[in-house]
HTML snippet that shows the backbone in 3Dmol.js (N, CA, C, O; Angstrom):
<script src="https://3Dmol.org/build/3Dmol-min.js"></script>
<div id="view" style="width:600px;height:400px;position:relative"></div>
<script>
const pdb = `
ATOM      1  N   MET A   1      50.373   6.123 -32.543  1.00  0.00           N
ATOM      2  CA  MET A   1      50.153   7.425 -32.807  1.00  0.00           C
ATOM      3  C   MET A   1      48.861   8.047 -32.316  1.00  0.00           C
ATOM      4  O   MET A   1      47.824   7.477 -32.656  1.00  0.00           O
ATOM      5  N   ASP A   2      48.781   9.051 -31.621  1.00  0.00           N
ATOM      6  CA  ASP A   2      47.591   9.759 -30.915  1.00  0.00           C
ATOM      7  C   ASP A   2      47.309  11.137 -31.751  1.00  0.00           C
ATOM      8  O   ASP A   2      48.139  12.000 -32.037  1.00  0.00           O
ATOM      9  N   PRO A   3      45.925  11.109 -32.064  1.00  0.00           N
ATOM     10  CA  PRO A   3      45.513  12.378 -32.761  1.00  0.00           C
ATOM     11  C   PRO A   3      45.456  13.484 -31.952  1.00  0.00           C
ATOM     12  O   PRO A   3      45.405  14.619 -32.427  1.00  0.00           O
ATOM     13  N   HIS A   4      45.461  13.212 -30.519  1.00  0.00           N
ATOM     14  CA  HIS A   4      45.324  14.369 -29.479  1.00  0.00           C
ATOM     15  C   HIS A   4      46.749  15.259 -29.653  1.00  0.00           C
ATOM     16  O   HIS A   4      47.839  14.690 -29.597  1.00  0.00           O
ATOM     17  N   GLY A   5      46.639  16.585 -29.851  1.00  0.00           N
ATOM     18  CA  GLY A   5      47.708  17.406 -29.823  1.00  0.00           C
ATOM     19  C   GLY A   5      48.344  17.441 -31.387  1.00  0.00           C
ATOM     20  O   GLY A   5      49.443  17.960 -31.581  1.00  0.00           O
ATOM     21  N   LEU A   6      47.648  16.910 -32.365  1.00  0.00           N
ATOM     22  CA  LEU A   6      48.132  16.847 -33.612  1.00  0.00           C
ATOM     23  C   LEU A   6      48.083  18.602 -34.041  1.00  0.00           C
ATOM     24  O   LEU A   6      49.079  19.145 -34.518  1.00  0.00           O
ATOM     25  N   LYS A   7      47.142  19.150 -33.859  1.00  0.00           N
ATOM     26  CA  LYS A   7      46.895  20.687 -34.244  1.00  0.00           C
ATOM     27  C   LYS A   7      47.999  21.445 -33.427  1.00  0.00           C
ATOM     28  O   LYS A   7      48.677  22.276 -34.030  1.00  0.00           O
ATOM     29  N   GLU A   8      48.207  21.232 -32.193  1.00  0.00           N
ATOM     30  CA  GLU A   8      49.192  22.015 -31.585  1.00  0.00           C
ATOM     31  C   GLU A   8      50.578  21.680 -32.019  1.00  0.00           C
ATOM     32  O   GLU A   8      51.391  22.603 -31.988  1.00  0.00           O
ATOM     33  N   ARG A   9      50.988  20.472 -32.431  1.00  0.00           N
ATOM     34  CA  ARG A   9      52.278  20.257 -32.917  1.00  0.00           C
ATOM     35  C   ARG A   9      52.378  20.991 -34.306  1.00  0.00           C
ATOM     36  O   ARG A   9      53.389  21.580 -34.689  1.00  0.00           O
ATOM     37  N   ARG A  10      51.349  20.895 -34.922  1.00  0.00           N
ATOM     38  CA  ARG A  10      51.341  21.572 -36.468  1.00  0.00           C
ATOM     39  C   ARG A  10      51.606  23.010 -36.433  1.00  0.00           C
ATOM     40  O   ARG A  10      52.388  23.614 -37.167  1.00  0.00           O
ATOM     41  N   MET A  11      50.815  23.535 -35.433  1.00  0.00           N
ATOM     42  CA  MET A  11      50.942  24.981 -35.197  1.00  0.00           C
ATOM     43  C   MET A  11      52.199  25.632 -34.637  1.00  0.00           C
ATOM     44  O   MET A  11      52.679  26.712 -34.981  1.00  0.00           O
ATOM     45  N   VAL A  12      52.722  24.648 -33.566  1.00  0.00           N
ATOM     46  CA  VAL A  12      54.129  25.091 -32.956  1.00  0.00           C
ATOM     47  C   VAL A  12      55.139  25.048 -34.007  1.00  0.00           C
ATOM     48  O   VAL A  12      56.079  25.842 -34.036  1.00  0.00           O
ATOM     49  N   ALA A  13      54.956  24.133 -34.867  1.00  0.00           N
ATOM     50  CA  ALA A  13      56.093  24.029 -36.080  1.00  0.00           C
ATOM     51  C   ALA A  13      55.735  25.089 -37.166  1.00  0.00           C
ATOM     52  O   ALA A  13      56.455  25.281 -38.146  1.00  0.00           O
ATOM     53  N   GLY A  14      54.662  25.712 -36.946  1.00  0.00           N
ATOM     54  CA  GLY A  14      54.318  26.920 -38.053  1.00  0.00           C
ATOM     55  C   GLY A  14      54.096  26.330 -39.472  1.00  0.00           C
ATOM     56  O   GLY A  14      54.548  26.822 -40.506  1.00  0.00           O
ATOM     57  N   ILE A  15      53.296  25.144 -39.374  1.00  0.00           N
ATOM     58  CA  ILE A  15      52.972  24.328 -40.703  1.00  0.00           C
ATOM     59  C   ILE A  15      51.479  24.719 -40.936  1.00  0.00           C
ATOM     60  O   ILE A  15      50.637  24.537 -40.056  1.00  0.00           O
ATOM     61  N   ALA A  16      51.185  25.251 -42.127  1.00  0.00           N
ATOM     62  CA  ALA A  16      49.715  25.360 -42.353  1.00  0.00           C
ATOM     63  C   ALA A  16      49.016  24.065 -42.488  1.00  0.00           C
ATOM     64  O   ALA A  16      49.614  23.058 -42.868  1.00  0.00           O
ATOM     65  N   GLY A  17      47.758  24.073 -42.182  1.00  0.00           N
ATOM     66  CA  GLY A  17      46.899  22.995 -42.422  1.00  0.00           C
ATOM     67  C   GLY A  17      46.793  22.340 -43.760  1.00  0.00           C
ATOM     68  O   GLY A  17      46.727  21.148 -44.062  1.00  0.00           O
ATOM     69  N   ARG A  18      46.794  23.539 -44.559  1.00  0.00           N
ATOM     70  CA  ARG A  18      46.615  23.177 -46.104  1.00  0.00           C
ATOM     71  C   ARG A  18      47.842  22.409 -46.583  1.00  0.00           C
ATOM     72  O   ARG A  18      47.785  21.567 -47.478  1.00  0.00           O
ATOM     73  N   LEU A  19      48.870  22.724 -45.983  1.00  0.00           N
ATOM     74  CA  LEU A  19      50.127  21.919 -46.465  1.00  0.00           C
ATOM     75  C   LEU A  19      50.161  20.575 -46.083  1.00  0.00           C
ATOM     76  O   LEU A  19      50.644  19.713 -46.816  1.00  0.00           O
ATOM     77  N   VAL A  20      49.663  20.328 -44.942  1.00  0.00           N
ATOM     78  CA  VAL A  20      49.697  18.966 -44.347  1.00  0.00           C
ATOM     79  C   VAL A  20      48.493  18.157 -45.096  1.00  0.00           C
ATOM     80  O   VAL A  20      48.613  16.954 -45.323  1.00  0.00           O
ATOM     81  N   SER A  21      47.316  18.896 -45.469  1.00  0.00           N
ATOM     82  CA  SER A  21      46.330  18.369 -46.175  1.00  0.00           C
ATOM     83  C   SER A  21      46.701  17.927 -47.537  1.00  0.00           C
ATOM     84  O   SER A  21      46.348  16.833 -47.978  1.00  0.00           O
ATOM     85  N   ASP A  22      47.481  18.859 -48.267  1.00  0.00           N
ATOM     86  CA  ASP A  22      47.963  18.476 -49.483  1.00  0.00           C
ATOM     87  C   ASP A  22      48.857  17.261 -49.668  1.00  0.00           C
ATOM     88  O   ASP A  22      48.722  16.374 -50.511  1.00  0.00           O
ATOM     89  N   ARG A  23      49.856  17.381 -48.671  1.00  0.00           N
ATOM     90  CA  ARG A  23      50.965  16.405 -48.530  1.00  0.00           C
ATOM     91  C   ARG A  23      50.308  15.103 -48.124  1.00  0.00           C
ATOM     92  O   ARG A  23      50.849  14.136 -48.659  1.00  0.00           O
ATOM     93  N   SER A  24      49.334  14.818 -47.359  1.00  0.00           N
ATOM     94  CA  SER A  24      48.870  13.681 -46.837  1.00  0.00           C
ATOM     95  C   SER A  24      47.868  13.057 -47.765  1.00  0.00           C
ATOM     96  O   SER A  24      47.555  11.869 -47.686  1.00  0.00           O
ATOM     97  N   GLY A  25      47.341  13.950 -48.707  1.00  0.00           N
ATOM     98  CA  GLY A  25      46.215  13.370 -49.437  1.00  0.00           C
ATOM     99  C   GLY A  25      44.760  13.273 -48.690  1.00  0.00           C
ATOM    100  O   GLY A  25      43.830  12.577 -49.096  1.00  0.00           O
ATOM    101  N   ILE A  26      44.740  14.044 -47.603  1.00  0.00           N
ATOM    102  CA  ILE A  26      43.561  14.020 -46.812  1.00  0.00           C
ATOM    103  C   ILE A  26      42.908  15.485 -46.940  1.00  0.00           C
ATOM    104  O   ILE A  26      43.606  16.498 -46.908  1.00  0.00           O
ATOM    105  N   THR A  27      41.621  15.507 -47.076  1.00  0.00           N
ATOM    106  CA  THR A  27      41.027  16.712 -47.397  1.00  0.00           C
ATOM    107  C   THR A  27      41.144  17.659 -46.175  1.00  0.00           C
ATOM    108  O   THR A  27      41.212  17.228 -45.024  1.00  0.00           O
ATOM    109  N   ARG A  28      41.164  19.032 -46.511  1.00  0.00           N
ATOM    110  CA  ARG A  28      41.395  19.976 -45.253  1.00  0.00           C
ATOM    111  C   ARG A  28      40.313  19.840 -44.415  1.00  0.00           C
ATOM    112  O   ARG A  28      40.539  19.882 -43.206  1.00  0.00           O
ATOM    113  N   SER A  29      39.056  19.667 -44.847  1.00  0.00           N
ATOM    114  CA  SER A  29      37.841  19.700 -43.870  1.00  0.00           C
ATOM    115  C   SER A  29      38.002  18.274 -43.011  1.00  0.00           C
ATOM    116  O   SER A  29      37.616  18.247 -41.842  1.00  0.00           O
ATOM    117  N   ARG A  30      38.547  17.172 -43.594  1.00  0.00           N
ATOM    118  CA  ARG A  30      38.779  16.008 -42.829  1.00  0.00           C
ATOM    119  C   ARG A  30      39.923  16.157 -41.834  1.00  0.00           C
ATOM    120  O   ARG A  30      39.875  15.588 -40.743  1.00  0.00           O
ATOM    121  N   LEU A  31      40.896  16.876 -42.181  1.00  0.00           N
ATOM    122  CA  LEU A  31      42.049  17.059 -41.377  1.00  0.00           C
ATOM    123  C   LEU A  31      41.556  17.927 -40.083  1.00  0.00           C
ATOM    124  O   LEU A  31      41.821  17.563 -38.937  1.00  0.00           O
ATOM    125  N   CYS A  32      40.864  19.032 -40.358  1.00  0.00           N
ATOM    126  CA  CYS A  32      40.216  19.904 -39.363  1.00  0.00           C
ATOM    127  C   CYS A  32      39.328  19.116 -38.378  1.00  0.00           C
ATOM    128  O   CYS A  32      39.370  19.375 -37.175  1.00  0.00           O
ATOM    129  N   GLU A  33      38.509  18.137 -38.888  1.00  0.00           N
ATOM    130  CA  GLU A  33      37.756  17.373 -37.968  1.00  0.00           C
ATOM    131  C   GLU A  33      38.415  16.483 -37.093  1.00  0.00           C
ATOM    132  O   GLU A  33      37.983  16.194 -35.977  1.00  0.00           O
ATOM    133  N   ILE A  34      39.687  15.949 -37.696  1.00  0.00           N
ATOM    134  CA  ILE A  34      40.483  15.137 -36.891  1.00  0.00           C
ATOM    135  C   ILE A  34      41.204  16.005 -35.862  1.00  0.00           C
ATOM    136  O   ILE A  34      41.177  15.700 -34.669  1.00  0.00           O
ATOM    137  N   GLU A  35      41.790  16.984 -36.271  1.00  0.00           N
ATOM    138  CA  GLU A  35      42.419  17.966 -35.290  1.00  0.00           C
ATOM    139  C   GLU A  35      41.634  18.461 -34.150  1.00  0.00           C
ATOM    140  O   GLU A  35      42.154  18.718 -33.064  1.00  0.00           O
ATOM    141  N   ARG A  36      40.210  18.613 -34.434  1.00  0.00           N
ATOM    142  CA  ARG A  36      39.313  19.172 -33.343  1.00  0.00           C
ATOM    143  C   ARG A  36      38.612  17.914 -32.682  1.00  0.00           C
ATOM    144  O   ARG A  36      37.674  18.085 -31.902  1.00  0.00           O
ATOM    145  N   ASN A  37      39.093  16.605 -33.014  1.00  0.00           N
ATOM    146  CA  ASN A  37      38.605  15.498 -32.163  1.00  0.00           C
ATOM    147  C   ASN A  37      37.083  15.362 -32.425  1.00  0.00           C
ATOM    148  O   ASN A  37      36.378  14.871 -31.542  1.00  0.00           O
ATOM    149  N   TYR A  38      36.600  15.733 -33.478  1.00  0.00           N
ATOM    150  CA  TYR A  38      35.091  15.600 -33.934  1.00  0.00           C
ATOM    151  C   TYR A  38      35.076  14.056 -34.605  1.00  0.00           C
ATOM    152  O   TYR A  38      34.054  13.380 -34.491  1.00  0.00           O
ATOM    153  N   VAL A  39      36.065  13.613 -35.195  1.00  0.00           N
ATOM    154  CA  VAL A  39      36.111  12.253 -35.685  1.00  0.00           C
ATOM    155  C   VAL A  39      37.416  11.540 -35.266  1.00  0.00           C
ATOM    156  O   VAL A  39      38.411  12.185 -34.933  1.00  0.00           O
ATOM    157  N   GLN A  40      37.386  10.284 -35.290  1.00  0.00           N
ATOM    158  CA  GLN A  40      38.358   9.378 -35.057  1.00  0.00           C
ATOM    159  C   GLN A  40      38.989   9.030 -36.268  1.00  0.00           C
ATOM    160  O   GLN A  40      38.351   8.354 -37.076  1.00  0.00           O
ATOM    161  N   PRO A  41      40.352   9.450 -36.569  1.00  0.00           N
ATOM    162  CA  PRO A  41      40.899   8.987 -37.804  1.00  0.00           C
ATOM    163  C   PRO A  41      41.353   7.497 -37.790  1.00  0.00           C
ATOM    164  O   PRO A  41      41.604   6.897 -36.745  1.00  0.00           O
ATOM    165  N   SER A  42      41.439   6.953 -39.023  1.00  0.00           N
ATOM    166  CA  SER A  42      41.836   5.547 -39.064  1.00  0.00           C
ATOM    167  C   SER A  42      43.490   5.603 -38.916  1.00  0.00           C
ATOM    168  O   SER A  42      44.170   6.617 -39.077  1.00  0.00           O
ATOM    169  N   ASP A  43      43.949   4.367 -38.596  1.00  0.00           N
ATOM    170  CA  ASP A  43      45.229   4.303 -38.416  1.00  0.00           C
ATOM    171  C   ASP A  43      46.011   4.683 -39.604  1.00  0.00           C
ATOM    172  O   ASP A  43      47.105   5.230 -39.466  1.00  0.00           O
ATOM    173  N   LYS A  44      45.504   4.420 -40.793  1.00  0.00           N
ATOM    174  CA  LYS A  44      46.177   4.868 -42.046  1.00  0.00           C
ATOM    175  C   LYS A  44      46.114   6.353 -42.176  1.00  0.00           C
ATOM    176  O   LYS A  44      47.130   6.920 -42.579  1.00  0.00           O
ATOM    177  N   GLU A  45      45.054   7.059 -41.889  1.00  0.00           N
ATOM    178  CA  GLU A  45      45.035   8.338 -42.126  1.00  0.00           C
ATOM    179  C   GLU A  45      45.924   9.047 -41.180  1.00  0.00           C
ATOM    180  O   GLU A  45      46.536  10.056 -41.532  1.00  0.00           O
ATOM    181  N   LEU A  46      46.022   8.507 -39.888  1.00  0.00           N
ATOM    182  CA  LEU A  46      46.698   9.158 -38.749  1.00  0.00           C
ATOM    183  C   LEU A  46      48.337   8.912 -39.180  1.00  0.00           C
ATOM    184  O   LEU A  46      49.175   9.764 -38.884  1.00  0.00           O
ATOM    185  N   GLU A  47      48.654   7.835 -39.808  1.00  0.00           N
ATOM    186  CA  GLU A  47      49.969   7.652 -40.303  1.00  0.00           C
ATOM    187  C   GLU A  47      50.329   8.602 -41.330  1.00  0.00           C
ATOM    188  O   GLU A  47      51.398   9.210 -41.269  1.00  0.00           O
ATOM    189  N   ARG A  48      49.444   8.776 -42.334  1.00  0.00           N
ATOM    190  CA  ARG A  48      49.591   9.622 -43.520  1.00  0.00           C
ATOM    191  C   ARG A  48      49.701  11.031 -43.008  1.00  0.00           C
ATOM    192  O   ARG A  48      50.484  11.721 -43.661  1.00  0.00           O
ATOM    193  N   ILE A  49      49.064  11.670 -41.922  1.00  0.00           N
ATOM    194  CA  ILE A  49      49.143  13.051 -41.452  1.00  0.00           C
ATOM    195  C   ILE A  49      50.461  13.049 -40.717  1.00  0.00           C
ATOM    196  O   ILE A  49      51.234  13.952 -41.037  1.00  0.00           O
ATOM    197  N   GLU A  50      50.859  12.194 -39.786  1.00  0.00           N
ATOM    198  CA  GLU A  50      52.057  12.118 -39.084  1.00  0.00           C
ATOM    199  C   GLU A  50      53.158  12.228 -40.070  1.00  0.00           C
ATOM    200  O   GLU A  50      54.006  13.107 -39.914  1.00  0.00           O
ATOM    201  N   GLN A  51      53.219  11.384 -41.105  1.00  0.00           N
ATOM    202  CA  GLN A  51      54.401  11.310 -42.059  1.00  0.00           C
ATOM    203  C   GLN A  51      54.438  12.801 -42.762  1.00  0.00           C
ATOM    204  O   GLN A  51      55.493  13.425 -42.870  1.00  0.00           O
ATOM    205  N   ALA A  52      53.282  13.259 -43.187  1.00  0.00           N
ATOM    206  CA  ALA A  52      53.332  14.527 -43.840  1.00  0.00           C
ATOM    207  C   ALA A  52      53.855  15.659 -42.926  1.00  0.00           C
ATOM    208  O   ALA A  52      54.700  16.461 -43.325  1.00  0.00           O
ATOM    209  N   LEU A  53      53.346  15.691 -41.744  1.00  0.00           N
ATOM    210  CA  LEU A  53      53.931  16.561 -40.771  1.00  0.00           C
ATOM    211  C   LEU A  53      55.290  16.569 -40.643  1.00  0.00           C
ATOM    212  O   LEU A  53      55.928  17.609 -40.806  1.00  0.00           O
ATOM    213  N   ALA A  54      55.846  15.445 -40.347  1.00  0.00           N
ATOM    214  CA  ALA A  54      57.347  15.162 -40.169  1.00  0.00           C
ATOM    215  C   ALA A  54      58.078  15.664 -41.451  1.00  0.00           C
ATOM    216  O   ALA A  54      59.068  16.384 -41.324  1.00  0.00           O
ATOM    217  N   GLU A  55      57.642  15.323 -42.623  1.00  0.00           N
ATOM    218  CA  GLU A  55      58.320  15.782 -43.816  1.00  0.00           C
ATOM    219  C   GLU A  55      58.239  17.350 -43.891  1.00  0.00           C
ATOM    220  O   GLU A  55      59.283  17.945 -44.156  1.00  0.00           O
ATOM    221  N   LEU A  56      57.175  18.016 -43.696  1.00  0.00           N
ATOM    222  CA  LEU A  56      57.096  19.331 -43.702  1.00  0.00           C
ATOM    223  C   LEU A  56      57.860  19.960 -42.687  1.00  0.00           C
ATOM    224  O   LEU A  56      58.367  21.049 -42.955  1.00  0.00           O
ATOM    225  N   ILE A  57      58.040  19.419 -41.483  1.00  0.00           N
ATOM    226  CA  ILE A  57      58.793  19.986 -40.370  1.00  0.00           C
ATOM    227  C   ILE A  57      60.279  19.983 -40.782  1.00  0.00           C
ATOM    228  O   ILE A  57      61.000  20.964 -40.599  1.00  0.00           O
ATOM    229  N   LYS A  58      60.749  18.713 -41.408  1.00  0.00           N
ATOM    230  CA  LYS A  58      62.092  18.658 -41.797  1.00  0.00           C
ATOM    231  C   LYS A  58      62.442  19.474 -42.892  1.00  0.00           C
ATOM    232  O   LYS A  58      63.586  19.909 -43.016  1.00  0.00           O
ATOM    233  N   ALA A  59      61.472  19.729 -43.751  1.00  0.00           N
ATOM    234  CA  ALA A  59      61.725  20.705 -44.913  1.00  0.00           C
ATOM    235  C   ALA A  59      61.880  22.181 -44.388  1.00  0.00           C
ATOM    236  O   ALA A  59      62.707  22.969 -44.847  1.00  0.00           O
ATOM    237  N   ARG A  60      60.980  22.474 -43.360  1.00  0.00           N
ATOM    238  CA  ARG A  60      61.004  23.964 -42.882  1.00  0.00           C
ATOM    239  C   ARG A  60      62.525  24.164 -42.118  1.00  0.00           C
ATOM    240  O   ARG A  60      63.227  25.172 -42.202  1.00  0.00           O
ATOM    241  N   GLU A  61      62.795  23.079 -41.450  1.00  0.00           N
ATOM    242  CA  GLU A  61      64.148  23.258 -40.760  1.00  0.00           C
ATOM    243  C   GLU A  61      65.331  23.470 -41.836  1.00  0.00           C
ATOM    244  O   GLU A  61      66.204  24.325 -41.683  1.00  0.00           O
ATOM    245  N   ARG A  62      65.264  22.587 -42.957  1.00  0.00           N
ATOM    246  CA  ARG A  62      66.316  22.865 -43.779  1.00  0.00           C
ATOM    247  C   ARG A  62      66.187  24.148 -44.530  1.00  0.00           C
ATOM    248  O   ARG A  62      67.226  24.676 -44.925  1.00  0.00           O
ATOM    249  N   VAL A  63      65.008  24.727 -44.780  1.00  0.00           N
ATOM    250  CA  VAL A  63      65.057  26.201 -45.323  1.00  0.00           C
ATOM    251  C   VAL A  63      65.561  26.979 -44.314  1.00  0.00           C
ATOM    252  O   VAL A  63      66.416  27.771 -44.709  1.00  0.00           O
ATOM    253  N   ALA A  64      65.277  27.026 -42.958  1.00  0.00           N
ATOM    254  CA  ALA A  64      65.771  27.766 -42.093  1.00  0.00           C
ATOM    255  C   ALA A  64      67.428  27.715 -41.976  1.00  0.00           C
ATOM    256  O   ALA A  64      68.112  28.709 -41.731  1.00  0.00           O
ATOM    257  N   GLU A  65      67.887  26.539 -42.168  1.00  0.00           N
ATOM    258  CA  GLU A  65      69.182  26.309 -42.219  1.00  0.00           C
ATOM    259  C   GLU A  65      69.967  26.882 -43.346  1.00  0.00           C
ATOM    260  O   GLU A  65      71.080  27.359 -43.124  1.00  0.00           O
ATOM    261  N   VAL A  66      69.479  26.864 -44.485  1.00  0.00           N
ATOM    262  CA  VAL A  66      69.888  27.476 -45.646  1.00  0.00           C
ATOM    263  C   VAL A  66      69.811  29.035 -45.669  1.00  0.00           C
ATOM    264  O   VAL A  66      70.687  29.722 -46.196  1.00  0.00           O
ATOM    265  N   ALA A  67      68.692  29.549 -45.055  1.00  0.00           N
ATOM    266  CA  ALA A  67      68.499  30.922 -45.011  1.00  0.00           C
ATOM    267  C   ALA A  67      69.630  31.407 -44.010  1.00  0.00           C
ATOM    268  O   ALA A  67      70.276  32.421 -44.271  1.00  0.00           O
ATOM    269  N   SER A  68      69.861  30.662 -42.855  1.00  0.00           N
ATOM    270  CA  SER A  68      70.928  31.243 -41.861  1.00  0.00           C
ATOM    271  C   SER A  68      72.232  31.221 -42.379  1.00  0.00           C
ATOM    272  O   SER A  68      73.064  32.043 -41.997  1.00  0.00           O
ATOM    273  N   GLU A  69      72.549  30.158 -43.406  1.00  0.00           N
ATOM    274  CA  GLU A  69      73.909  30.188 -44.172  1.00  0.00           C
ATOM    275  C   GLU A  69      74.039  31.390 -45.120  1.00  0.00           C
ATOM    276  O   GLU A  69      75.166  31.809 -45.387  1.00  0.00           O
ATOM    277  N   VAL A  70      73.159  31.852 -45.539  1.00  0.00           N
ATOM    278  CA  VAL A  70      73.237  32.958 -46.621  1.00  0.00           C
ATOM    279  C   VAL A  70      72.830  34.436 -45.852  1.00  0.00           C
ATOM    280  O   VAL A  70      72.757  35.538 -46.394  1.00  0.00           O
ATOM    281  N   GLY A  71      72.594  34.103 -44.432  1.00  0.00           N
ATOM    282  CA  GLY A  71      72.339  35.576 -43.847  1.00  0.00           C
ATOM    283  C   GLY A  71      70.881  36.009 -44.051  1.00  0.00           C
ATOM    284  O   GLY A  71      70.669  37.214 -43.909  1.00  0.00           O
ATOM    285  N   TRP A  72      69.987  35.330 -44.318  1.00  0.00           N
ATOM    286  CA  TRP A  72      68.678  35.677 -44.605  1.00  0.00           C
ATOM    287  C   TRP A  72      67.840  35.338 -43.329  1.00  0.00           C
ATOM    288  O   TRP A  72      67.661  34.192 -42.917  1.00  0.00           O
ATOM    289  N   PRO A  73      67.338  36.502 -42.742  1.00  0.00           N
ATOM    290  CA  PRO A  73      66.706  36.225 -41.462  1.00  0.00           C
ATOM    291  C   PRO A  73      65.298  35.608 -41.719  1.00  0.00           C
ATOM    292  O   PRO A  73      64.615  35.929 -42.691  1.00  0.00           O
ATOM    293  N   MET A  74      64.931  34.746 -40.827  1.00  0.00           N
ATOM    294  CA  MET A  74      63.543  34.205 -40.867  1.00  0.00           C
ATOM    295  C   MET A  74      62.875  34.202 -39.644  1.00  0.00           C
ATOM    296  O   MET A  74      61.723  33.775 -39.570  1.00  0.00           O
TER     297      MET A  74
END
`;
const viewer = $3Dmol.createViewer("view");
viewer.addModel(pdb, "pdb");
viewer.setStyle({}, {cartoon: {color: "spectrum"}});
viewer.zoomTo();
viewer.render();
</script>
């Protein structure tokens, strides 16, 4: 897992940094430093961020799917 492009992937998915921070248990300031390549995350931190982002993207896709089923534009 590579931290480069983490912020771009998160932003393309439309996921707020606060949500990734809350879900991963990593402080928002630490996530910001990682995304800006100011610090090198540990493998464990990167794994937690990647897992949180994947879960949030999946949840967002499911919400969009349900919204589409009921005719709610997103």
